N, C-alpha and C positions, 0 to 999 in steps of 0.2 A: 438486432443482433441475436436475440434469443432464438428467433425462428430459424435464422441461418445456421445457428450452431446445433440445432436439433435438440431443444430442451426436453428433459425427461420429467414428467410430472412426479411429485413426491409420492403419490399413491402407487406409482408403477414400480413394482419390485423387479429388479434386474435378474433374469433367469440365466444361469451359467450353462447354456447348452452349447453345442458345437458351433452354431452360427455366431453366438456372442463371443466365444473364445477366439474364433477366427478374426472377428472385427478387432478385438483387443490386441491380438498378436500383430496384425498388419498395421494397426495404429502405432504400436510400439516400434515397429521397424521404421515407419515413416519418421517418427520423432528422433530415433537414433541417427538416421541419416542427416537430419537437420541439425543435430547436436554437434556433429563432427566439425564443420567449418566454424561454428560459433565458439566452441571450446578452444580450437586452435587460434582463432583470431584474438580471443580474450587473453589467452596465454601470452601472445605476442605483446598485447597492450600492457600486461603486468610485468613483462620482461623476463619470463620464465620459459622453460622448455615446453613444447606443445603437449608432451605426455603429462605434465603437471596439470594442465587444464583438462585433458581427457580423463585422467584418474579422478579428478574432482567431480566431473560430470557423472562418472560411473557411481562413485560412493554416495554423493549427495542425492543423485537420482534414485538409486536403489533404496536407500534407507528411508527417505521421505515417502517414496511410493509404498513402502511396507507399513510404516507407522505414522504417516502424516495425517493432518486433520482434514484432508479433502481428496478423496479418490478422483483421479482425472488430472490432477496437477502434476506438472513436470518441473523438476529442479535440476540445476547444474551450475557450471561456471558462468558468471554473468559479467557484463561490461560495467555495471554500476559498482561492483566490488573491485574489478580489475583496475579502474582508474585511481582508486584509493591505494591499492597495493604497490603501484609502480614506484613511488618514492621510497617506500620501505625496502623493496628489493634492491633498488639502485644504491641506497646508502648502507644497508646492512647485510644484504645477501638473502638467498632463498631460504636458508635455515631459519632465519628470524621470521620469515613469512609463515613457515609451517607452525612455529610456536605461537604466532599471532592467531592463526586459524583455530588452533586448539583452545586458546583463551577466549576467542570469539564464540566458540561453541559452548563453553562453560557459562558465559554471560547469557547466551540465548536460553540455555536450560534454566538458569535462574529466573529469567522473565517468565518462562512457562510454569515453573513451580509456584511463583508468586501470582500466577494467573493475570499478568498484566496485559496479555494479548487482547483481553476484552476491551481495552481502551481504543482499539481500532474502530470501535463503534462511534468514537468521537469525531471521526473523519467525515465531514459533510459531503453530500452528494456532488456539489460542484467541484470539490477537490478530487473526488473519485473520477469524474469525467475528465478533468484536467490531467490526472495521472494516466488514464487510458490513452488520451490523445497524444500526450507527451511521449509515452513509450512507443506508440505507433510511429511517430516521427523519428524517434531514436533508432528503431528497428530499420526504418527506410533508409536513413542516412548511413547506417552501418553497412548496408548492402552496396552503397555507392562506391565504397572502397575497393570492391572487387572489380570495378571497371578501370582500375589503375594498374599499370605495368611498369617494371623497372625501366629507367631511362638511360641506363648505361653509366651514369655518373653517381650511382649510389642513392638516387632518389626515385620518385614515382611520377609518372605522367599519365594523363587520360588516354584511353584507347582511341584510335582513329581508324578510319577507312574500313576495309572489309572485316577486320578483326572486331571492330565495334558493332558493325551491322549484323554479323553472325551472332555475337553475344546477345544483342537485343532481340533478334529473331527467335533464338532458343528460349530466352526468358518469356517472350510473348507466347510461344507455343506451350510452355509449361503452364502459364497462367490460364490459357484457353482450356487446356485439359482439366485443370482444377476447377474451372468455372462451369464447364458444360457436362462433365461426367456425372455429377450428382443428379442431373436432369434425366439421365438415361438409366442409371442404376446406383444404388447406395450400398451394394454388396462388397464394394472394393474401395478403399480409401482413395479419394481423388488426388491428394498430394503425392502419395506413393505412385499412383498411376502416371502422374506428370513426370516424376523423376525417372521412372522406367522407360517411358516413351522417348523422352529426350536423350537418355543415355543410350538407348538402342539406336537411335538415329545417328548420334555422334560416332558411336563405335562402328556401326554398320557402314557408314559412308566415310569413315576416317576423317572426320572434320577436325580442323585445327582450332581448338578452343581450350580455354583454361580448364583444368580439372582439379579435384581436391588434392592430388599429389603435387600440384604446382605450389600449393600453399605451404605444405610441410609433410614430411613422412609421419604417418600415424602408427607405424609398426613399433611394437614393444612387447614386453613380457607381462606377466601378472604383477600387480603392485605388491610391494614388500613392506612389511612393518618397519618403521623407521622412527626412532626417537629424535626429535629436532636437536641438532648439535649446537646448542647455545648454552652459555654459562647460566647456571641457576643462581642468579644474583639479583639484588634489588635494581641495579642499573639496567639489567635486561627487562625487568618488569616496567621500568620507566619508559623504555623504548617501545615495547609492544602494546602496553595498555591503551594509550590513546588510539592507536590504529584498531585494536580489537573492539573498543567501544563504538567507534564509527562504523566499522564493518558489521558488527552485531546489529546496530540500529538500522542501517541501510538494508541489510538482509532480511530483518524481520518486517520492516515496513513494506518492502516490495513483496515479500511472501504473503503477508496478511492481506494486502490489497489485492493481490492476484487470487488469493483464496476467496475473497468476497466476489470478485469478478466471475470466477469459474462457478461458484455456488449460484450466482445470479443466472449465468448462461444455462446451467443444467437444472435450475429450479430446485436445488437441494441446499442443505445446510452443511457448514464446515465447523470444525473445532479449532478456535484460534490458539488456545493454550496448548493443545496437542500438537499443533503445527510448530509452535515455538520449541517444544521439546524435541520434535523430530528434526528440525533444522539444527538445533544445538548438538544433538547426538551425531548427526551426519557430519558436521564440521569438525567435531573432535576426532572422529574416525578418519576423516579425510586428512587432517593435519598429521596424523600418525602414519599415514600411508603415502605421503608425498604428494598431496593434492593442494590446490590453491583455494579451496573452500568455495562455497556457492550459496545460492538461494533459489527461490521459485523463479521460473522464466515464463513471462506472459506469452511470448511468441510461440514457444514449443507447447505450452499448455493449450493455446488456441488451436494449434495443429492437431493435438491429441483429441480435443473435444470435437472439432470439426470432422475428424476422421471417424467419429462415432464412439470413441472410448468413454466408458462410464465407471469402470472399476479400477482396482489397483493393479490388475494384470498388465495393462498397457504400460504403466510406468516401470514395473519390474522388468517386463520384456524389453523396453527401450534400453534400460541400463545393461542388461545381459547382452543384448545385441551390440551395444557400444563396446563392451569388453571383448566380445568376439571379433569385432572389427580390428581392435588393437592387437590381439594375440594371433589370430589366424587369417583374417580376411582383409588385411590392409592392402594387398596388391589390387584386389577387386574394387574396394571402396575408393581408393585413390584415383581410379579411372572415371569416377562419376563427374560429369560436367558441373562446374560451379554455377553455370547459368541455370541449371535445373533447380538447384537449391535456392538461388536468388529469386526465381519465379515463385516458388512456394512461399518464401518469406514476404514477397510483395503481396501475395494474396492474404497472408496473415495481417499485413498492415491494413489492407482494405477491410478485412473483417474485424480488426481490433478498433480502429478509429470510430469514435461515436459520432457518426454523421448527423444524427438527430440533434446533437448539441449545436450545430450551426443553424438549424431551423428554429430553435427555441431561444436563441440569444436575445431577440427583441421582446420575448414574452416573459422572461424571468426578471427578477429584481436586478438592478444595475450592479449591485455589489456581488451577486452570485455570478454574473457574467464576467466581472472583473477577476474574481477568484479563479474561475475556470481558465481564463486566458493566462493569468500570472502563473498558475501551477503548470500549465502546458509549457510555457516559455522557460521557466526555471528548470523543469525536468530535462529539457533539451540542452540548455546552456550550462547547467550546473549538475545537480544529481537529484535523485528521487527523494532522498531524506530531506534535503533542504526545501524542495518544492512542497512536500506535504506539510512540513512545519510552517512554512510561510503561508500556505493556504489556510491551515487551521487557525493561525494567529489572526489573519485578516478576517476570517469568518467569525472568530470569537469577539474581536473588537467591534465588528459590525453588529453582532447580537447584543453586546453590552451597551452600545450606543442606543440601539432601538429600545432595549429594555429600560435604559435610564430615562428615555423621553416619555415613558408611560406613567411615571409617578405623578399622581394627582390626588386631590382630596375633595370630598363634598363637605360643606360646612353646614352644621345644624346646631340644634339646642336640645339637650336632654330634658326629661321631666323635672329634674332637680334644678334646672336653670344653668347647667354647665354647658360650656361650648364644646361641640363635638366635631372632630376632624375625622371623617371616614376615609382612610387611605385606599388607594387603588394602585397596584403595581409593586414590584419587588423593591426592597430597600437594601442596597448593596453599594459597593464603592462607586459605581457609576452614577447612582441616583442620589447619593448622600447630599450633595450640594442643592439639588432641586428639592429634596425633602425639607431642608432647613428653610428654603424660601417660601414654603407653604404657610408658615406660622407667623404670628404677630404677637410676641410676648408682651410688648408694651401696652397694647390695646385690649388684649384678651382679659376675660374675667378671672377670678381667683382660682377657679377649678376648670381645668381643660382636659378633655378626654381625646385620646388618639385611638381610634378603632381600627384594628388590623384585620378585620374580617375578610377583606379583599386584598390583603397584602401579606408579605412575609419578610422577616429579617433574615438576610442570607449570610452575611459575613461580619467580620470584626469592624469594618467601616460602618456598617449599619448600626452596630452597638455604639460606636463612637458618636454617630450622628444623634442617636437618642440621648446619650449622656450629655452632649453639648447643648441639646435643646432643653433638657431638664435643668441644666445649670443656668440657662437664660431665664427660665421661669422662676427658678429659686431666687435668683438675684432680684427679680421683680416682686418677690414675696408671694408667689403663686404656686399652685400644686398641679403636677402633670400626672394623669392616670392613663394606663395602657389597658385596652380591652381587646378580647378575642385573639390573644396571642396563641398560636398553635403550639402543640407540645414541643416541637423542635425549636421554636423561637424561645419558649420559656427555658428550655435546656441551655440555649446560648446565654440567656440572661443569668441563669444560675452559675454557669461557668465564669461569667464576667465578674462575679463577686461584687465588690464595692464600686465597680466601674459605673454601673447604672443604678442610681438610687431614686426610683420612682415608684409610685403606687401601681401595682398590677391588680386589676379588678378580677375577682373570681368569676369564671364563666361556666355555665352548664354545658352539657354535651351538645355538640353541633347538631345532632339529630333532632333536638327539641327546639321548636320554634319559640323564641322569646321576644316579647315586645318591650324594648327599652324606652319607648315613648319618645324617641328622637324625631325631630322634625328638621328637614334640610331645606335650605333656601337656595344656595348657589354653589357651583363648583369652584375649586381653587386649583390653580396650576402654578408651577414654578415661574418665577419672574424671568 
């Protein structure tokens, strides 16, 4: 994927000459054209006017392009947020949606100020692959809706006959142009070339196929400042807060995962906390200008990167082009064939899906393969936030189980004649039971040493396990000594106060080799 996207090495400084600016502007135009049907479709999903989605795409795209954490990323109205908004709009109206979007932005700024964006590092690589594959499938499925037409009874039915064959042929032609043009020249964005070629063919031969204008009119004026018309009461907060929390979480998760993906494709780094601040600022502004809010869009970001964009210019240009479409160029844009935009998005699907993940399924641990499949499926059938949380939980439980199975001890004797248990592996909630099974208080001598040189006490459950073990030895009239506790472990013991009453042996610095005279006979493992 990195090679197809045209990664830029970190050491290569991007020079803003005429050639670079042309690439950025053309990439921005391509992205803007792809944003139109997406914004309109997601507005319909949320149950609001198409202009509400288009204004959101403009404001979120412009602000995040200017101050976001990753040049090259594109943000706008997204389906992941739209499916959450639909019930709010249906029950309380669009004004409550605007208020929710403002609160959503405030919450996202709070996450950025607290620098919680860094926790995206906790997302394992199999979850990332599942996220990419799931979103690729979601983008593909979203395009299939364009192959449905009104059936005359208020519903939709699949295209048939010549109408379907023409649509498929135009989609295939667009994909062919996008695929082959980069092999001839990289001076012009292939997605834009595909749109222009198919549009010229349809208009030149007056072919009867669906256009952007058949979806909805995108004509409108400049967005106006508008304070959401909702009562400033506690009841209003009770209504919008749950939605705002969910929207803020989904928006940040999708944005930060997209940030990591784009950073990987372009071999550059992005700022997670800065992206949180940018997303929050953009949603606050959007809410006050009649937009439905948004977040990063992996499909449009991929179009931007594959078109050669590497700076903020492309994102800014895309937003300005989109606004110009709304204000002055709507008659022209509404004539663009939907098939051309579908073909571009199908190529995005092909470029987004991590095909290598299918090849490595039998080479990676079973749990990682399971996580990848689960995240992909949940992304498709539920939403991204749930998918990522489920994937992280499964990965964390698998790690905890593996770590818990590593607890063991070598049994030996010190020069004083004390019995020594040299632990290996972390002592935490998962290994506490196995830790207790290592010892034999009834048969052990009066003094027993637990050597933590290869182990660490991680949490409160570890302290409880030590305390319980000490109580068993005390009940048998014996003494328990702890050796080689790291400074962080000793700090935990100090915080525990009277919870742990055992002898802690003084240790020299770890840099100095010390011979305690211990001799070891056999290893001990949990029963």
